[in-house]
N, CA, C and O of each residue as an XYZ file, in Angstrom:
360
protein
N     -13.340     11.682     -5.563
C     -12.295     10.715     -5.841
C     -10.984     11.155     -5.188
O     -10.222     10.337     -4.672
N     -10.744     12.456     -5.223
C      -9.517     12.942     -4.594
C      -9.535     12.669     -3.091
O      -8.503     12.346     -2.504
N     -10.708     12.798     -2.468
C     -10.824     12.541     -1.029
C     -10.517     11.101     -0.677
O      -9.845     10.829      0.319
N     -11.010     10.170     -1.493
C     -10.731      8.750     -1.252
C      -9.237      8.485     -1.385
O      -8.639      7.802     -0.554
N      -8.644      9.033     -2.439
C      -7.210      8.854     -2.651
C      -6.397      9.451     -1.501
O      -5.460      8.827     -1.004
N      -6.764     10.664     -1.085
C      -6.034     11.334     -0.015
C      -6.169     10.583      1.308
O      -5.182     10.398      2.020
N      -7.374     10.154      1.636
C      -7.587      9.424      2.879
C      -6.826      8.104      2.883
O      -6.222      7.744      3.893
N      -6.849      7.385      1.775
C      -6.105      6.128      1.682
C      -4.614      6.370      1.844
O      -3.929      5.617      2.534
N      -4.117      7.409      1.215
C      -2.693      7.728      1.305
C      -2.292      8.095      2.731
O      -1.245      7.658      3.207
N      -3.103      8.884      3.412
C      -2.803      9.278      4.797
C      -2.796      8.058      5.711
O      -1.888      7.896      6.526
N      -3.805      7.202      5.577
C      -3.879      6.008      6.419
C      -2.682      5.097      6.168
O      -2.086      4.582      7.115
N      -2.326      4.896      4.902
C      -1.193      4.032      4.586
C       0.122      4.611      5.103
O       0.943      3.876      5.654
N       0.333      5.912      4.934
C       1.582      6.508      5.390
C       1.712      6.442      6.915
O       2.802      6.209      7.436
N       0.605      6.647      7.624
C       0.627      6.533      9.078
C       0.955      5.107      9.502
O       1.793      4.887     10.377
N       0.287      4.140      8.874
C       0.524      2.735      9.208
C       1.955      2.327      8.890
O       2.590      1.623      9.675
N       2.459      2.758      7.758
C       3.839      2.430      7.383
C       4.822      3.038      8.370
O       5.809      2.395      8.728
N       4.574      4.255      8.814
C       5.455      4.878      9.797
C       5.503      4.107     11.096
O       6.576      3.922     11.669
N       4.347      3.653     11.572
C       4.303      2.879     12.813
C       5.006      1.537     12.637
O       5.815      1.135     13.474
N       4.694      0.851     11.548
C       5.312     -0.456     11.293
C       6.823     -0.324     11.138
O       7.575     -1.150     11.655
N       7.267      0.700     10.437
C       8.707      0.903     10.245
C       9.412      1.141     11.572
O      10.492      0.595     11.799
N       8.830      1.936     12.444
C       9.452      2.197     13.747
C       9.517      0.928     14.591
O      10.513      0.680     15.272
N       8.460      0.127     14.546
C       8.452     -1.122     15.312
C       9.501     -2.086     14.772
O      10.241     -2.695     15.545
N       9.570     -2.227     13.459
C      10.560     -3.129     12.874
C      11.982     -2.677     13.170
O      12.846     -3.498     13.477
N      12.222     -1.393     13.079
C      13.563     -0.892     13.367
C      13.918     -1.079     14.842
O      15.070     -1.368     15.164
N      12.957     -0.920     15.727
C      13.219     -1.141     17.152
C      13.529     -2.607     17.420
O      14.405     -2.922     18.227
N      12.817     -3.500     16.750
C      13.092     -4.931     16.919
C      14.472     -5.303     16.395
O      15.207     -6.042     17.050
N      14.825     -4.801     15.229
C      16.147     -5.089     14.665
C      17.234     -4.510     15.556
O      18.257     -5.158     15.780
N      17.030     -3.307     16.066
C      18.018     -2.688     16.948
C      18.192     -3.440     18.245
O      19.308     -3.527     18.756
N      17.122     -3.987     18.795
C      17.240     -4.726     20.052
C      17.886     -6.085     19.851
O      18.570     -6.583     20.744
N      17.676     -6.694     18.686
C      18.276     -8.000     18.415
C      19.768     -7.863     18.129
O      20.572     -8.639     18.647
N      20.137     -6.897     17.321
C      21.534     -6.744     16.912
C      22.373     -6.164     18.041
O      23.483     -6.634     18.292
N      21.862     -5.159     18.717
C      22.594     -4.556     19.823
C      23.799     -3.774     19.342
O      23.718     -3.064     18.340
N      24.910     -3.893     20.041
C      26.115     -3.123     19.741
C      27.170     -3.947     19.017
O      28.352     -3.607     19.056
N      26.761     -5.014     18.365
C      27.734     -5.871     17.694
C      28.369     -5.203     16.477
O      29.553     -5.405     16.204
N      27.603     -4.426     15.762
C      28.092     -3.750     14.558
C      27.910     -2.256     14.774
O      27.100     -1.841     15.603
N      28.651     -1.455     14.041
C      28.508     -0.006     14.130
C      27.038      0.371     13.960
O      26.408      0.007     12.967
N      26.501      1.096     14.926
C      25.062      1.357     14.949
C      24.592      2.249     13.804
O      23.470      2.087     13.324
N      25.417      3.176     13.362
C      24.970      4.052     12.282
C      24.842      3.294     10.965
O      23.907      3.524     10.199
N      25.783      2.392     10.706
C      25.717      1.593      9.479
C      24.541      0.631      9.562
O      23.808      0.445      8.591
N      24.369      0.025     10.725
C      23.274     -0.925     10.902
C      21.920     -0.219     10.826
O      20.973     -0.751     10.248
N      21.831      0.957     11.399
C      20.576      1.708     11.355
C      20.227      2.079      9.921
O      19.069      1.979      9.517
N      21.221      2.505      9.152
C      20.977      2.867      7.756
C      20.551      1.644      6.942
O      19.609      1.720      6.153
N      21.234      0.534      7.130
C      20.884     -0.689      6.401
C      19.485     -1.167      6.794
O      18.695     -1.571      5.941
N      19.194     -1.119      8.080
C      17.869     -1.529      8.539
C      16.782     -0.633      7.995
O      15.726     -1.107      7.577
N      17.040      0.662      7.998
C      16.069      1.622      7.481
C      15.803      1.386      5.992
O      14.660      1.472      5.544
N      16.844      1.092      5.235
C      16.689      0.847      3.799
C      15.849     -0.405      3.548
O      14.971     -0.402      2.686
N      16.113     -1.459      4.290
C      15.358     -2.706      4.118
C      13.889     -2.490      4.488
O      12.994     -2.938      3.772
N      13.647     -1.806      5.602
C      12.274     -1.544      6.031
C      11.554     -0.675      5.015
O      10.382     -0.918      4.730
N      12.213      0.320      4.466
C      11.589      1.183      3.461
C      11.234      0.402      2.204
O      10.169      0.615      1.624
N      12.103     -0.489      1.783
C      11.817     -1.299      0.592
C      10.599     -2.181      0.830
O       9.717     -2.266     -0.024
N      10.545     -2.835      1.982
C       9.429     -3.721      2.286
C       8.112     -2.957      2.416
O       7.093     -3.369      1.862
N       8.136     -1.854      3.141
C       6.894     -1.112      3.347
C       6.422     -0.435      2.059
O       5.221     -0.374      1.795
N       7.354      0.069      1.264
C       6.954      0.699      0.000
C       6.377     -0.320     -0.975
O       5.500      0.011     -1.773
N       6.861     -1.550     -0.915
C       6.304     -2.605     -1.750
C       4.841     -2.844     -1.402
O       4.002     -2.991     -2.291
N       4.540     -2.882     -0.117
C       3.160     -3.084      0.330
C       2.290     -1.873     -0.037
O       1.164     -2.033     -0.506
N       2.817     -0.672      0.178
C       2.049      0.549     -0.110
C       1.719      0.649     -1.594
O       0.595      1.002     -1.951
N       2.660      0.350     -2.444
C       2.408      0.440     -3.891
C       1.344     -0.569     -4.305
O       0.489     -0.256     -5.134
N       1.381     -1.764     -3.748
C       0.378     -2.777     -4.091
C      -1.019     -2.336     -3.640
O      -1.985     -2.480     -4.389
N      -1.127     -1.806     -2.436
C      -2.432     -1.383     -1.923
C      -2.951     -0.170     -2.692
O      -4.130     -0.116     -3.044
N      -2.081      0.800     -2.954
C      -2.521      1.989     -3.689
C      -2.933      1.645     -5.116
O      -3.873      2.243     -5.640
N      -2.256      0.701     -5.754
C      -2.663      0.317     -7.108
C      -4.023     -0.373     -7.077
O      -4.818     -0.201     -8.001
N      -4.305     -1.151     -6.035
C      -5.627     -1.772     -5.912
C      -6.702     -0.712     -5.692
O      -7.784     -0.803     -6.273
N      -6.423      0.282     -4.869
C      -7.395      1.360     -4.624
C      -7.653      2.148     -5.908
O      -8.804      2.445     -6.227
N      -6.608      2.484     -6.637
C      -6.780      3.225     -7.887
C      -7.559      2.414     -8.921
O      -8.371      2.970     -9.660
N      -7.321      1.114     -8.976
C      -8.055      0.256     -9.905
C      -9.535      0.215     -9.551
O     -10.389      0.313    -10.433
N      -9.843      0.071     -8.266
C     -11.242      0.064     -7.841
C     -11.921      1.405     -8.115
O     -13.090      1.443     -8.499
N     -11.194      2.499     -7.921
C     -11.769      3.811     -8.211
C     -12.050      3.958     -9.705
O     -13.075      4.524    -10.085
N     -11.159      3.460    -10.552
C     -11.342      3.534    -11.999
C     -12.561      2.726    -12.432
O     -13.378      3.207    -13.217
N     -12.684      1.508    -11.930
C     -13.826      0.669    -12.295
C     -15.121      1.293    -11.794
O     -16.135      1.257    -12.491
N     -15.098      1.865    -10.595
C     -16.284      2.530    -10.062
C     -16.702      3.706    -10.943
O     -17.888      3.889    -11.219
N     -15.730      4.498    -11.380
C     -16.052      5.625    -12.269
C     -16.653      5.150    -13.590
O     -17.610      5.743    -14.088
N     -16.094      4.089    -14.155
C     -16.636      3.566    -15.413
C     -18.043      3.042    -15.230
O     -18.899      3.222    -16.096
N     -18.286      2.384    -14.087
C     -19.636      1.871    -13.851
C     -20.649      3.000    -13.711
O     -21.780      2.889    -14.182
N     -20.246      4.071    -13.072
C     -21.159      5.192    -12.873
C     -21.392      5.992    -14.153
O     -22.521      6.397    -14.427
N     -20.339      6.224    -14.942
C     -20.464      7.109    -16.104
C     -20.871      6.384    -17.375
O     -21.621      6.930    -18.185
N     -20.386      5.154    -17.562
C     -20.607      4.471    -18.831
C     -21.596      3.313    -18.731
O     -21.925      2.696    -19.744
N     -22.068      3.015    -17.541
C     -22.971      1.872    -17.394
C     -22.260      0.550    -17.595
O     -22.837     -0.387    -18.147
N     -21.043      0.463    -17.164
C     -20.249     -0.752    -17.354
C     -20.889     -1.944    -16.658
O     -20.777     -3.068    -17.147
N     -21.558     -1.729    -15.527
C     -22.166     -2.844    -14.813
C     -23.292     -3.482    -15.638
O     -23.473     -4.699    -15.603
N     -24.038     -2.672    -16.369
C     -25.113     -3.198    -17.212
C     -24.530     -3.996    -18.373
O     -25.052     -5.052    -18.730
N     -23.449     -3.492    -18.961
C     -22.790     -4.212    -20.050
C     -22.229     -5.540    -19.561
O     -22.318     -6.544    -20.267
N     -21.656     -5.560    -18.368
C     -21.112     -6.813    -17.838
C     -22.214     -7.819    -17.529
O     -22.041     -9.014    -17.766
N     -23.345     -7.351    -17.004
C     -24.471     -8.254    -16.763
C     -25.015     -8.827    -18.066
O     -25.351    -10.009    -18.138
N     -25.100     -7.991    -19.089
C     -25.585     -8.468    -20.390
C     -24.627     -9.494    -20.981
O     -25.066    -10.494    -21.549
N     -23.355     -9.264    -20.858
C     -22.353    -10.204    -21.373
C     -22.405    -11.519    -20.606
O     -22.237    -12.586    -21.195
N     -22.638    -11.453    -19.293
C     -22.702    -12.666    -18.475
C     -23.959    -13.477    -18.837
O     -23.903    -14.705    -18.902
N     -25.076    -12.801    -19.070
C     -26.310    -13.508    -19.439
C     -26.182    -14.129    -20.827
O     -26.704    -15.214    -21.081
N     -25.496    -13.442    -21.704
C     -25.309    -13.960    -23.077
C     -24.417    -15.203    -23.059
O     -24.629    -16.133    -23.836
N     -23.410    -15.218    -22.163
C     -22.471    -16.335    -22.105
C     -23.102    -17.578    -21.493
O     -22.681    -18.693    -21.801
N     -24.102    -17.409    -20.632
C     -24.686    -18.593    -19.990
C     -25.959    -19.031    -20.609
O     -26.555    -20.014    -20.167
């Protein structure tokens, strides 16, 4: 389970780094020298970090949820209980 979590985290962090650099390059090329570059770079970096972290948290929570359900199915037989409940309901 730790390996799945670690691999997912590495892949997401790499992807976020690439996406953040591309977005910042696009914002920098559009804005140009109209505003002080250090202030604009900081503001752009903050916005990109908020957006990318929002996506990362959503994906990591989905991965953790799937890992939890998988563990319950393997250890407690949750899949058999769900099948029995589905057959009883229909």
